The first five atom37 places (N, CA, C, CB, O) and aatype in JSON, in Angstrom:
{
  "aatype": [12, 2, 5, 14, 16, 0, 9, 14, 5, 8, 14, 16, 16, 1, 1, 0, 13, 16, 19, 10, 10, 15, 14, 16, 1, 1, 7, 0, 1, 10, 0, 1, 10, 10, 16, 19, 0, 8, 10, 15, 10, 17, 7, 10, 14, 15, 6, 15, 0, 0, 8, 9, 19, 0, 6, 10, 0, 0, 2, 0, 16, 19, 8, 7, 1, 19, 5, 7, 1, 3, 13, 5, 10, 7, 10, 16, 19, 1, 7, 6, 0, 10, 10, 1, 9, 6, 19, 16, 3, 16, 1, 7, 3, 1, 10, 14, 19, 10, 15, 0, 14, 7, 3, 3, 0, 6, 7, 7, 1, 7, 10, 10, 9, 19, 6, 0, 10, 0, 3, 10, 17, 7, 19, 9, 14, 7, 14, 19, 14, 1, 11, 16, 19, 17, 0, 6, 10, 3, 10, 19, 14],
  "atom_mask": [
    [1, 1, 1, 1, 1],
    [1, 1, 1, 1, 1],
    [1, 1, 1, 1, 1],
    [1, 1, 1, 1, 1],
    [1, 1, 1, 1, 1],
    [1, 1, 1, 1, 1],
    [1, 1, 1, 1, 1],
    [1, 1, 1, 1, 1],
    [1, 1, 1, 1, 1],
    [1, 1, 1, 1, 1],
    [1, 1, 1, 1, 1],
    [1, 1, 1, 1, 1],
    [1, 1, 1, 1, 1],
    [1, 1, 1, 1, 1],
    [1, 1, 1, 1, 1],
    [1, 1, 1, 1, 1],
    [1, 1, 1, 1, 1],
    [1, 1, 1, 1, 1],
    [1, 1, 1, 1, 1],
    [1, 1, 1, 1, 1],
    [1, 1, 1, 1, 1],
    [1, 1, 1, 1, 1],
    [1, 1, 1, 1, 1],
    [1, 1, 1, 1, 1],
    [1, 1, 1, 1, 1],
    [1, 1, 1, 1, 1],
    [1, 1, 1, 0, 1],
    [1, 1, 1, 1, 1],
    [1, 1, 1, 1, 1],
    [1, 1, 1, 1, 1],
    [1, 1, 1, 1, 1],
    [1, 1, 1, 1, 1],
    [1, 1, 1, 1, 1],
    [1, 1, 1, 1, 1],
    [1, 1, 1, 1, 1],
    [1, 1, 1, 1, 1],
    [1, 1, 1, 1, 1],
    [1, 1, 1, 1, 1],
    [1, 1, 1, 1, 1],
    [1, 1, 1, 1, 1],
    [1, 1, 1, 1, 1],
    [1, 1, 1, 1, 1],
    [1, 1, 1, 0, 1],
    [1, 1, 1, 1, 1],
    [1, 1, 1, 1, 1],
    [1, 1, 1, 1, 1],
    [1, 1, 1, 1, 1],
    [1, 1, 1, 1, 1],
    [1, 1, 1, 1, 1],
    [1, 1, 1, 1, 1],
    [1, 1, 1, 1, 1],
    [1, 1, 1, 1, 1],
    [1, 1, 1, 1, 1],
    [1, 1, 1, 1, 1],
    [1, 1, 1, 1, 1],
    [1, 1, 1, 1, 1],
    [1, 1, 1, 1, 1],
    [1, 1, 1, 1, 1],
    [1, 1, 1, 1, 1],
    [1, 1, 1, 1, 1],
    [1, 1, 1, 1, 1],
    [1, 1, 1, 1, 1],
    [1, 1, 1, 1, 1],
    [1, 1, 1, 0, 1],
    [1, 1, 1, 1, 1],
    [1, 1, 1, 1, 1],
    [1, 1, 1, 1, 1],
    [1, 1, 1, 0, 1],
    [1, 1, 1, 1, 1],
    [1, 1, 1, 1, 1],
    [1, 1, 1, 1, 1],
    [1, 1, 1, 1, 1],
    [1, 1, 1, 1, 1],
    [1, 1, 1, 0, 1],
    [1, 1, 1, 1, 1],
    [1, 1, 1, 1, 1],
    [1, 1, 1, 1, 1],
    [1, 1, 1, 1, 1],
    [1, 1, 1, 0, 1],
    [1, 1, 1, 1, 1],
    [1, 1, 1, 1, 1],
    [1, 1, 1, 1, 1],
    [1, 1, 1, 1, 1],
    [1, 1, 1, 1, 1],
    [1, 1, 1, 1, 1],
    [1, 1, 1, 1, 1],
    [1, 1, 1, 1, 1],
    [1, 1, 1, 1, 1],
    [1, 1, 1, 1, 1],
    [1, 1, 1, 1, 1],
    [1, 1, 1, 1, 1],
    [1, 1, 1, 0, 1],
    [1, 1, 1, 1, 1],
    [1, 1, 1, 1, 1],
    [1, 1, 1, 1, 1],
    [1, 1, 1, 1, 1],
    [1, 1, 1, 1, 1],
    [1, 1, 1, 1, 1],
    [1, 1, 1, 1, 1],
    [1, 1, 1, 1, 1],
    [1, 1, 1, 1, 1],
    [1, 1, 1, 0, 1],
    [1, 1, 1, 1, 1],
    [1, 1, 1, 1, 1],
    [1, 1, 1, 1, 1],
    [1, 1, 1, 1, 1],
    [1, 1, 1, 0, 1],
    [1, 1, 1, 0, 1],
    [1, 1, 1, 1, 1],
    [1, 1, 1, 0, 1],
    [1, 1, 1, 1, 1],
    [1, 1, 1, 1, 1],
    [1, 1, 1, 1, 1],
    [1, 1, 1, 1, 1],
    [1, 1, 1, 1, 1],
    [1, 1, 1, 1, 1],
    [1, 1, 1, 1, 1],
    [1, 1, 1, 1, 1],
    [1, 1, 1, 1, 1],
    [1, 1, 1, 1, 1],
    [1, 1, 1, 1, 1],
    [1, 1, 1, 0, 1],
    [1, 1, 1, 1, 1],
    [1, 1, 1, 1, 1],
    [1, 1, 1, 1, 1],
    [1, 1, 1, 0, 1],
    [1, 1, 1, 1, 1],
    [1, 1, 1, 1, 1],
    [1, 1, 1, 1, 1],
    [1, 1, 1, 1, 1],
    [1, 1, 1, 1, 1],
    [1, 1, 1, 1, 1],
    [1, 1, 1, 1, 1],
    [1, 1, 1, 1, 1],
    [1, 1, 1, 1, 1],
    [1, 1, 1, 1, 1],
    [1, 1, 1, 1, 1],
    [1, 1, 1, 1, 1],
    [1, 1, 1, 1, 1],
    [1, 1, 1, 1, 1],
    [1, 1, 1, 1, 1]
  ],
  "atom_positions": [
    [[0.84, -1.16, 0.0], [0.0, 0.0, 0.0], [0.89, 1.24, 0.0], [-0.96, -0.01, 1.21], [1.86, 1.33, 0.76]],
    [[0.54, 2.18, -0.87], [1.28, 3.44, -0.93], [0.76, 4.41, 0.12], [1.17, 4.06, -2.33], [-0.44, 4.58, 0.3]],
    [[1.69, 5.04, 0.8], [1.31, 6.06, 1.78], [1.83, 7.4, 1.29], [1.87, 5.72, 3.19], [2.9, 7.48, 0.7]],
    [[1.07, 8.46, 1.53], [1.54, 9.78, 1.08], [2.82, 10.17, 1.81], [0.44, 10.86, 1.31], [2.97, 9.94, 3.01]],
    [[3.74, 10.76, 1.06], [5.0, 11.19, 1.66], [4.95, 12.64, 2.1], [6.15, 11.01, 0.68], [5.77, 13.09, 2.89]],
    [[3.98, 13.36, 1.6], [3.83, 14.76, 1.99], [2.35, 15.09, 2.07], [4.55, 15.71, 0.99], [1.54, 14.63, 1.27]],
    [[2.01, 15.89, 3.04], [0.63, 16.33, 3.19], [0.5, 17.67, 2.47], [0.22, 16.45, 4.7], [1.24, 18.61, 2.78]],
    [[-0.43, 17.78, 1.53], [-0.6, 19.06, 0.84], [-0.96, 20.16, 1.83], [-1.68, 18.95, -0.25], [-1.76, 19.96, 2.74]],
    [[-0.35, 21.32, 1.64], [-0.63, 22.46, 2.5], [-1.08, 23.63, 1.64], [0.6, 22.84, 3.34], [-0.63, 23.82, 0.52]],
    [[-1.98, 24.4, 2.21], [-2.45, 25.59, 1.52], [-1.4, 26.68, 1.65], [-3.81, 26.07, 2.09], [-0.8, 26.84, 2.71]],
    [[-1.18, 27.43, 0.58], [-0.2, 28.51, 0.68], [-0.67, 29.56, 1.68], [0.03, 29.16, -0.7], [-1.86, 29.82, 1.82]],
    [[0.27, 30.15, 2.37], [-0.05, 31.17, 3.35], [0.42, 32.53, 2.87], [0.57, 30.83, 4.71], [1.42, 32.64, 2.16]],
    [[-0.3, 33.54, 3.27], [0.12, 34.9, 2.9], [0.68, 35.63, 4.12], [-1.06, 35.69, 2.3], [0.87, 36.84, 4.08]],
    [[0.94, 34.9, 5.19], [1.49, 35.51, 6.41], [3.01, 35.47, 6.33], [0.98, 34.78, 7.69], [3.61, 34.42, 6.1]],
    [[3.6, 36.62, 6.53], [5.06, 36.73, 6.57], [5.45, 37.25, 7.94], [5.6, 37.67, 5.43], [4.78, 38.12, 8.49]],
    [[6.53, 36.7, 8.49], [6.93, 37.13, 9.83], [8.45, 37.15, 9.94], [6.32, 36.21, 10.9], [9.15, 36.36, 9.31]],
    [[8.94, 38.07, 10.76], [10.36, 38.2, 11.05], [10.5, 38.65, 12.5], [11.07, 39.2, 10.07], [9.83, 39.59, 12.92]],
    [[11.36, 38.0, 13.25], [11.62, 38.36, 14.64], [13.11, 38.27, 14.89], [10.83, 37.45, 15.63], [13.78, 37.35, 14.42]],
    [[13.64, 39.24, 15.65], [15.06, 39.24, 15.96], [15.29, 39.91, 17.31], [15.87, 39.97, 14.85], [14.59, 40.86, 17.68]],
    [[16.27, 39.4, 18.05], [16.72, 40.05, 19.28], [17.88, 40.97, 18.95], [17.14, 38.99, 20.36], [18.78, 40.6, 18.18]],
    [[17.87, 42.16, 19.52], [18.91, 43.15, 19.25], [19.41, 43.75, 20.56], [18.39, 44.26, 18.31], [18.67, 43.82, 21.55]],
    [[20.65, 44.19, 20.55], [21.21, 44.8, 21.76], [20.56, 46.16, 21.99], [22.76, 44.96, 21.64], [20.27, 46.88, 21.03]],
    [[20.32, 46.52, 23.25], [19.67, 47.8, 23.56], [20.65, 48.96, 23.5], [19.01, 47.74, 24.94], [20.92, 49.63, 24.5]],
    [[21.18, 49.18, 22.3], [22.15, 50.23, 22.07], [21.71, 51.04, 20.86], [23.58, 49.65, 21.85], [20.77, 50.66, 20.16]],
    [[22.38, 52.16, 20.61], [22.07, 52.94, 19.4], [22.31, 52.11, 18.15], [22.93, 54.23, 19.35], [21.56, 52.22, 17.18]],
    [[23.33, 51.28, 18.17], [23.61, 50.39, 17.03], [22.48, 49.38, 16.84], [24.95, 49.65, 17.23], [22.08, 49.1, 15.7]],
    [[21.96, 48.84, 17.93], [20.84, 47.9, 17.85], [19.59, 48.56, 17.29], [0.0, 0.0, 0.0], [18.87, 47.97, 16.49]],
    [[19.33, 49.8, 17.72], [18.17, 50.53, 17.21], [18.31, 50.82, 15.72], [17.98, 51.85, 17.98], [17.35, 50.69, 14.96]],
    [[19.51, 51.19, 15.3], [19.76, 51.44, 13.87], [19.59, 50.16, 13.07], [21.18, 52.01, 13.66], [19.0, 50.18, 11.98]],
    [[20.09, 49.05, 13.6], [19.96, 47.77, 12.92], [18.49, 47.36, 12.8], [20.75, 46.69, 13.66], [18.1, 46.77, 11.79]],
    [[17.68, 47.66, 13.8], [16.24, 47.36, 13.73], [15.61, 48.06, 12.53], [15.53, 47.79, 15.04], [14.84, 47.46, 11.79]],
    [[15.94, 49.33, 12.35], [15.4, 50.09, 11.21], [15.89, 49.51, 9.89], [15.79, 51.57, 11.31], [15.11, 49.33, 8.96]],
    [[17.18, 49.22, 9.8], [17.75, 48.67, 8.57], [17.15, 47.31, 8.22], [19.27, 48.55, 8.69], [16.85, 47.04, 7.06]],
    [[16.97, 46.45, 9.22], [16.38, 45.13, 8.99], [14.91, 45.26, 8.55], [16.48, 44.27, 10.25], [14.44, 44.48, 7.73]],
    [[14.21, 46.23, 9.1], [12.82, 46.47, 8.69], [12.76, 46.84, 7.21], [12.19, 47.58, 9.55], [11.97, 46.28, 6.45]],
    [[13.59, 47.79, 6.81], [13.61, 48.21, 5.41], [13.99, 47.04, 4.51], [14.6, 49.39, 5.2], [13.38, 46.85, 3.45]],
    [[14.98, 46.26, 4.91], [15.43, 45.13, 4.08], [14.33, 44.07, 3.94], [16.68, 44.49, 4.7], [14.09, 43.59, 2.83]],
    [[13.67, 43.71, 5.03], [12.64, 42.68, 4.94], [11.41, 43.16, 4.17], [12.23, 42.24, 6.32], [10.86, 42.41, 3.36]],
    [[10.98, 44.39, 4.41], [9.82, 44.87, 3.66], [10.14, 44.99, 2.18], [9.36, 46.23, 4.22], [9.28, 44.74, 1.33]],
    [[11.35, 45.38, 1.86], [11.77, 45.43, 0.46], [11.77, 44.03, -0.16], [13.17, 46.07, 0.33], [11.31, 43.84, -1.28]],
    [[12.29, 43.06, 0.59], [12.3, 41.67, 0.12], [10.88, 41.17, -0.12], [13.02, 40.77, 1.14], [10.64, 40.4, -1.05]],
    [[9.97, 41.6, 0.73], [8.57, 41.18, 0.6], [7.8, 42.03, -0.41], [7.89, 41.25, 1.94], [6.61, 41.78, -0.64]],
    [[8.45, 43.04, -1.01], [7.8, 43.89, -2.0], [6.81, 44.86, -1.4], [0.0, 0.0, 0.0], [5.81, 45.21, -2.04]],
    [[7.07, 45.31, -0.18], [6.14, 46.21, 0.51], [6.78, 47.56, 0.77], [5.68, 45.58, 1.83], [8.0, 47.66, 0.88]],
    [[5.98, 48.62, 0.87], [6.52, 49.94, 1.16], [7.1, 49.96, 2.58], [5.43, 51.04, 1.0], [6.59, 49.29, 3.48]],
    [[8.17, 50.73, 2.76], [8.85, 50.67, 4.05], [9.04, 52.02, 4.74], [10.16, 50.04, 3.87], [9.5, 52.05, 5.88]],
    [[8.72, 53.11, 4.1], [9.07, 54.42, 4.67], [8.41, 54.67, 6.03], [8.66, 55.51, 3.71], [9.11, 54.97, 7.0]],
    [[7.1, 54.55, 6.13], [6.42, 54.77, 7.41], [6.86, 53.75, 8.45], [4.9, 54.72, 7.23], [7.1, 54.09, 9.6]],
    [[6.96, 52.5, 8.04], [7.38, 51.44, 8.96], [8.78, 51.71, 9.5], [7.34, 50.07, 8.27], [9.04, 51.48, 10.68]],
    [[9.68, 52.18, 8.65], [11.05, 52.48, 9.09], [11.06, 53.57, 10.14], [11.92, 52.88, 7.89], [11.83, 53.49, 11.1]],
    [[10.24, 54.6, 9.97], [10.17, 55.68, 10.96], [9.6, 55.16, 12.29], [9.3, 56.84, 10.42], [10.09, 55.51, 13.36]],
    [[8.56, 54.35, 12.2], [7.94, 53.8, 13.41], [8.94, 52.91, 14.16], [6.67, 52.99, 13.06], [9.09, 53.04, 15.38]],
    [[9.6, 52.02, 13.44], [10.58, 51.14, 14.07], [11.71, 51.95, 14.68], [11.14, 50.13, 13.06], [12.17, 51.65, 15.78]],
    [[12.17, 52.98, 13.98], [13.25, 53.81, 14.52], [12.85, 54.42, 15.86], [13.62, 54.92, 13.52], [13.65, 54.43, 16.79]],
    [[11.63, 54.93, 15.96], [11.17, 55.55, 17.2], [10.97, 54.53, 18.3], [9.87, 56.3, 16.96], [11.4, 54.75, 19.44]],
    [[10.33, 53.4, 17.99], [10.09, 52.39, 19.02], [11.39, 51.74, 19.49], [9.14, 51.32, 18.49], [11.55, 51.46, 20.68]],
    [[12.31, 51.5, 18.57], [13.6, 50.92, 18.94], [14.43, 51.89, 19.77], [14.38, 50.49, 17.7], [15.1, 51.49, 20.72]],
    [[14.38, 53.17, 19.42], [15.09, 54.18, 20.21], [14.52, 54.24, 21.62], [15.0, 55.58, 19.53], [15.27, 54.33, 22.59]],
    [[13.19, 54.17, 21.74], [12.58, 54.15, 23.08], [13.0, 52.91, 23.86], [11.05, 54.21, 22.96], [13.24, 53.0, 25.06]],
    [[13.09, 51.77, 23.19], [13.5, 50.54, 23.86], [14.93, 50.64, 24.37], [13.37, 49.35, 22.92], [15.25, 50.09, 25.42]],
    [[15.78, 51.34, 23.64], [17.19, 51.45, 24.06], [17.4, 52.54, 25.11], [18.07, 51.73, 22.85], [18.31, 52.44, 25.92]],
    [[16.57, 53.57, 25.1], [16.74, 54.67, 26.05], [15.92, 54.43, 27.33], [16.32, 56.0, 25.4], [16.45, 54.54, 28.43]],
    [[14.64, 54.1, 27.17], [13.74, 54.0, 28.32], [13.5, 52.56, 28.77], [12.43, 54.64, 27.98], [13.09, 52.34, 29.91]],
    [[13.75, 51.59, 27.91], [13.46, 50.19, 28.25], [14.69, 49.35, 28.46], [0.0, 0.0, 0.0], [14.59, 48.12, 28.54]],
    [[15.81, 49.96, 28.54], [17.07, 49.22, 28.61], [17.34, 48.68, 30.01], [18.22, 50.1, 28.18], [17.23, 49.38, 31.01]],
    [[17.7, 47.41, 30.04], [18.2, 46.75, 31.24], [19.51, 46.08, 30.82], [17.15, 45.69, 31.84], [19.56, 45.33, 29.85]],
    [[20.58, 46.37, 31.57], [21.9, 45.84, 31.23], [21.84, 44.32, 31.05], [22.93, 46.2, 32.34], [21.33, 43.59, 31.91]],
    [[22.35, 43.86, 29.92], [22.42, 42.43, 29.65], [21.17, 41.81, 29.05], [0.0, 0.0, 0.0], [21.13, 40.61, 28.82]],
    [[20.13, 42.62, 28.81], [18.89, 42.09, 28.23], [18.61, 42.79, 26.91], [17.7, 42.27, 29.21], [18.62, 44.02, 26.83]],
    [[18.35, 42.01, 25.9], [18.09, 42.53, 24.56], [16.64, 42.98, 24.42], [18.43, 41.48, 23.51], [15.79, 42.66, 25.24]],
    [[16.39, 43.73, 23.34], [15.0, 44.02, 22.98], [14.68, 43.22, 21.72], [14.77, 45.57, 22.75], [15.59, 42.8, 21.0]],
    [[13.41, 43.02, 21.47], [12.98, 42.2, 20.34], [12.18, 43.03, 19.36], [12.16, 40.99, 20.82], [11.3, 43.8, 19.74]],
    [[12.49, 42.85, 18.09], [11.73, 43.45, 16.99], [10.95, 42.35, 16.3], [12.66, 44.21, 15.98], [11.5, 41.29, 15.98]],
    [[9.68, 42.59, 16.08], [8.85, 41.65, 15.34], [8.08, 42.36, 14.24], [0.0, 0.0, 0.0], [7.49, 43.41, 14.46]],
    [[8.09, 41.76, 13.05], [7.33, 42.26, 11.91], [6.43, 41.14, 11.43], [8.27, 42.78, 10.76], [6.9, 40.02, 11.22]],
    [[5.16, 41.42, 11.25], [4.24, 40.41, 10.74], [3.35, 41.05, 9.69], [3.39, 39.79, 11.88], [2.76, 42.11, 9.92]],
    [[3.24, 40.4, 8.54], [2.33, 40.85, 7.49], [1.21, 39.82, 7.42], [3.07, 41.01, 6.1], [1.44, 38.62, 7.31]],
    [[-0.01, 40.32, 7.48], [-1.17, 39.45, 7.43], [-1.97, 39.73, 6.16], [-2.06, 39.63, 8.69], [-2.48, 40.84, 5.97]],
    [[-2.06, 38.74, 5.32], [-2.92, 38.82, 4.15], [-2.63, 39.96, 3.19], [0.0, 0.0, 0.0], [-3.54, 40.44, 2.53]],
    [[-1.41, 40.4, 3.1], [-1.01, 41.48, 2.19], [-1.69, 42.81, 2.52], [-1.33, 41.1, 0.77], [-1.56, 43.77, 1.76]],
    [[-2.42, 42.87, 3.64], [-3.19, 44.08, 3.92], [-2.77, 44.79, 5.2], [-4.64, 43.74, 3.99], [-3.13, 45.95, 5.4]],
    [[-2.02, 44.12, 6.08], [-1.72, 44.7, 7.38], [-0.3, 44.35, 7.82], [-2.73, 44.21, 8.42], [0.1, 43.18, 7.78]],
    [[0.44, 45.37, 8.22], [1.77, 45.17, 8.8], [1.68, 45.48, 10.28], [2.84, 46.07, 8.1], [1.23, 46.55, 10.68]],
    [[2.1, 44.53, 11.1], [2.16, 44.75, 12.56], [3.62, 44.78, 12.97], [1.37, 43.64, 13.34], [4.39, 43.87, 12.67]],
    [[3.98, 45.84, 13.67], [5.33, 46.04, 14.19], [5.24, 45.89, 15.7], [5.92, 47.45, 13.78], [4.37, 46.47, 16.34]],
    [[6.15, 45.1, 16.28], [6.19, 44.95, 17.72], [7.62, 45.13, 18.21], [5.63, 43.57, 18.15], [8.55, 44.54, 17.65]],
    [[7.79, 45.93, 19.24], [9.09, 46.09, 19.89], [8.88, 45.78, 21.37], [9.68, 47.55, 19.68], [8.1, 46.44, 22.05]],
    [[9.59, 44.76, 21.84], [9.46, 44.3, 23.22], [10.75, 44.58, 23.97], [9.12, 42.8, 23.27], [11.83, 44.23, 23.5]],
    [[10.63, 45.21, 25.13], [11.81, 45.43, 25.97], [11.54, 44.87, 27.36], [12.16, 46.95, 26.04], [10.46, 44.36, 27.64]],
    [[12.53, 44.96, 28.23], [12.43, 44.32, 29.54], [12.21, 45.32, 30.67], [13.67, 43.52, 29.82], [12.63, 45.09, 31.8]],
    [[11.56, 46.42, 30.37], [11.19, 47.4, 31.4], [9.68, 47.58, 31.41], [11.9, 48.77, 31.15], [9.17, 48.63, 31.02]],
    [[8.98, 46.57, 31.85], [7.53, 46.63, 31.92], [7.02, 47.64, 32.93], [0.0, 0.0, 0.0], [5.85, 48.01, 32.92]],
    [[7.92, 48.1, 33.82], [7.53, 49.09, 34.81], [7.51, 50.5, 34.23], [8.47, 49.04, 35.99], [7.05, 51.43, 34.89]],
    [[7.99, 50.67, 33.01], [8.0, 51.98, 32.35], [7.14, 51.93, 31.09], [9.45, 52.42, 31.99], [7.63, 51.62, 30.01]],
    [[5.86, 52.23, 31.25], [4.96, 52.23, 30.1], [5.02, 53.58, 29.4], [3.51, 51.9, 30.53], [5.06, 54.62, 30.06]],
    [[5.02, 53.56, 28.07], [5.08, 54.83, 27.33], [3.81, 55.65, 27.49], [5.34, 54.57, 25.86], [2.7, 55.12, 27.58]],
    [[4.0, 56.96, 27.52], [2.88, 57.89, 27.66], [2.97, 58.9, 26.52], [2.89, 58.61, 29.06], [4.01, 59.52, 26.3]],
    [[1.87, 59.06, 25.8], [1.81, 60.03, 24.72], [1.54, 61.4, 25.3], [0.72, 59.64, 23.68], [0.49, 61.64, 25.9]],
    [[2.5, 62.31, 25.13], [2.32, 63.67, 25.62], [3.11, 64.63, 24.73], [2.77, 63.8, 27.11], [4.11, 64.25, 24.13]],
    [[2.65, 65.84, 24.65], [3.32, 66.84, 23.83], [4.45, 67.49, 24.63], [2.31, 67.92, 23.33], [4.21, 67.99, 25.73]],
    [[5.66, 67.48, 24.1], [6.77, 68.13, 24.81], [6.68, 69.65, 24.65], [8.13, 67.62, 24.28], [5.93, 70.15, 23.82]],
    [[7.44, 70.35, 25.46], [7.5, 71.8, 25.34], [8.1, 72.2, 24.0], [0.0, 0.0, 0.0], [8.8, 71.41, 23.36]],
    [[7.82, 73.43, 23.58], [8.3, 73.91, 22.28], [9.82, 73.86, 22.15], [7.82, 75.32, 22.05], [10.34, 73.64, 21.06]],
    [[10.53, 74.07, 23.25], [11.99, 74.09, 23.19], [12.62, 72.77, 23.6], [12.51, 75.19, 24.06], [13.85, 72.69, 23.71]],
    [[11.81, 71.73, 23.84], [12.35, 70.41, 24.23], [13.09, 69.78, 23.06], [11.21, 69.48, 24.71], [12.67, 69.89, 21.91]],
    [[14.19, 69.11, 23.37], [14.99, 68.46, 22.34], [14.53, 67.04, 22.04], [16.43, 68.44, 22.75], [14.98, 66.45, 21.06]],
    [[13.67, 66.49, 22.84], [13.19, 65.12, 22.63], [11.73, 65.02, 23.02], [0.0, 0.0, 0.0], [11.06, 66.02, 23.26]],
    [[11.24, 63.78, 23.07], [9.88, 63.54, 23.52], [8.84, 63.52, 22.44], [0.0, 0.0, 0.0], [7.64, 63.56, 22.74]],
    [[9.25, 63.46, 21.18], [8.28, 63.48, 20.08], [8.12, 62.12, 19.39], [8.69, 64.51, 19.06], [7.37, 62.0, 18.42]],
    [[8.83, 61.12, 19.87], [8.82, 59.81, 19.22], [7.44, 59.19, 19.11], [0.0, 0.0, 0.0], [7.05, 58.74, 18.03]],
    [[6.7, 59.17, 20.21], [5.36, 58.57, 20.16], [4.38, 59.43, 19.37], [4.84, 58.36, 21.56], [3.4, 58.91, 18.84]],
    [[4.63, 60.73, 19.29], [3.8, 61.57, 18.42], [3.99, 61.2, 16.95], [4.13, 63.06, 18.64], [3.05, 61.23, 16.16]],
    [[5.22, 60.83, 16.6], [5.51, 60.37, 15.24], [4.81, 59.04, 14.99], [7.05, 60.24, 15.0], [4.2, 58.84, 13.94]],
    [[4.9, 58.12, 15.96], [4.22, 56.83, 15.83], [2.72, 57.05, 15.69], [4.52, 55.92, 17.05], [2.08, 56.44, 14.83]],
    [[2.16, 57.91, 16.51], [0.73, 58.22, 16.45], [0.32, 58.76, 15.08], [0.37, 59.24, 17.54], [-0.74, 58.41, 14.56]],
    [[1.17, 59.61, 14.5], [0.85, 60.22, 13.2], [0.96, 59.22, 12.05], [1.79, 61.39, 12.94], [0.18, 59.3, 11.1]],
    [[1.9, 58.28, 12.12], [2.14, 57.38, 11.0], [1.35, 56.07, 11.07], [3.59, 57.06, 10.93], [0.98, 55.52, 10.03]],
    [[1.1, 55.57, 12.27], [0.42, 54.28, 12.43], [-1.09, 54.44, 12.33], [0.79, 53.63, 13.77], [-1.64, 55.47, 12.69]],
    [[-1.74, 53.4, 11.82], [-3.2, 53.38, 11.82], [-3.73, 53.06, 13.21], [-3.73, 52.36, 10.79], [-4.76, 53.58, 13.63]],
    [[-3.02, 52.2, 13.92], [-3.32, 51.86, 15.31], [-1.99, 51.61, 16.02], [-4.25, 50.6, 15.41], [-1.02, 51.2, 15.39]],
    [[-1.95, 51.86, 17.32], [-0.79, 51.49, 18.11], [-1.21, 51.36, 19.56], [0.35, 52.53, 17.95], [-2.25, 51.88, 19.97]],
    [[-0.39, 50.66, 20.33], [-0.72, 50.47, 21.73], [0.39, 49.77, 22.47], [0.0, 0.0, 0.0], [1.48, 49.55, 21.93]],
    [[0.11, 49.41, 23.72], [1.09, 48.77, 24.59], [0.45, 47.53, 25.21], [1.59, 49.74, 25.7], [-0.7, 47.57, 25.66]],
    [[1.2, 46.45, 25.23], [0.77, 45.23, 25.91], [1.74, 45.0, 27.07], [0.75, 43.99, 24.92], [2.9, 44.67, 26.85]],
    [[1.27, 45.16, 28.32], [2.16, 44.91, 29.45], [2.36, 43.42, 29.67], [1.6, 45.56, 30.72], [1.46, 42.61, 29.45]],
    [[3.58, 43.07, 30.11], [3.9, 41.7, 30.51], [4.14, 40.75, 29.37], [0.0, 0.0, 0.0], [4.04, 41.13, 28.21]],
    [[4.46, 39.52, 29.69], [4.63, 39.05, 31.06], [5.85, 39.71, 31.71], [4.78, 37.52, 31.08], [6.82, 40.05, 31.04]],
    [[5.76, 39.87, 33.02], [6.79, 40.56, 33.8], [8.14, 39.94, 33.47], [6.5, 40.48, 35.32], [8.25, 38.72, 33.48]],
    [[9.16, 40.71, 33.19], [9.29, 42.15, 33.32], [9.14, 42.9, 31.99], [10.62, 42.49, 33.94], [9.66, 44.0, 31.86]],
    [[8.46, 42.32, 31.03], [8.44, 42.9, 29.68], [7.22, 43.76, 29.41], [8.5, 41.79, 28.66], [6.23, 43.77, 30.15]],
    [[7.34, 44.5, 28.29], [6.2, 45.18, 27.69], [6.45, 45.18, 26.19], [6.01, 46.66, 28.25], [7.6, 45.16, 25.74]],
    [[5.39, 45.21, 25.42], [5.48, 45.27, 23.96], [4.72, 46.49, 23.49], [4.92, 43.98, 23.3], [3.54, 46.67, 23.8]],
    [[5.41, 47.33, 22.73], [4.76, 48.46, 22.07], [4.55, 48.03, 20.62], [5.61, 49.79, 22.18], [5.49, 47.62, 19.95]],
    [[3.33, 48.14, 20.15], [3.0, 47.68, 18.81], [2.37, 48.81, 17.99], [2.05, 46.47, 18.87], [1.8, 49.76, 18.52]],
    [[2.5, 48.65, 16.69], [1.87, 49.59, 15.75], [1.43, 48.8, 14.53], [2.86, 50.75, 15.34], [2.08, 47.84, 14.12]],
    [[0.32, 49.21, 13.95], [-0.19, 48.55, 12.74], [-0.34, 49.57, 11.62], [-1.53, 47.85, 13.02], [-0.76, 50.7, 11.83]],
    [[0.02, 49.12, 10.43], [-0.11, 49.93, 9.22], [-0.95, 49.17, 8.2], [1.28, 50.28, 8.63], [-0.67, 48.01, 7.89]],
    [[-1.97, 49.83, 7.66], [-2.72, 49.26, 6.55], [-1.86, 49.37, 5.3], [-4.11, 49.98, 6.35], [-1.34, 50.44, 4.99]],
    [[-1.71, 48.26, 4.59], [-0.87, 48.25, 3.39], [-1.67, 48.52, 2.13], [-0.16, 46.93, 3.27], [-1.1, 48.77, 1.06]],
    [[-2.98, 48.49, 2.24], [-3.86, 48.73, 1.1], [-4.38, 50.17, 1.2], [-5.04, 47.69, 1.05], [-5.05, 50.51, 2.18]],
    [[-4.07, 51.0, 0.2], [-4.52, 52.4, 0.27], [-6.03, 52.54, 0.18], [-3.88, 53.21, -0.82], [-6.55, 53.66, 0.22]]
  ]
}
């Protein structure tokens, strides 16, 4: 009796990429570069996503840094219509707050940029000691 050697599978349109990076300026830069490279490989626009990743990765390295613990970048494309960006760090005790900085402030505008570029964004606390800041972009105009 012949037995099947492979089970037919339906093609999937889900694409995913995850990487751990050092919580340094170099790690944040690499997060942005890897985002652009993967979205380009997948044939997707990357400009808004690159800005969002740059801001979230910078926040992970400045506000979410714990010595010896990396941050994680995750990119997921669902059905060619939605890109989800996730940046997880190990400072769950420091949740991001969207607020307008003073006119002469040199920083504090990162989440305002994420708010302007993302269709949705938010924070998932835990599991302790982590938090994940996520953003979603509609890929279909």
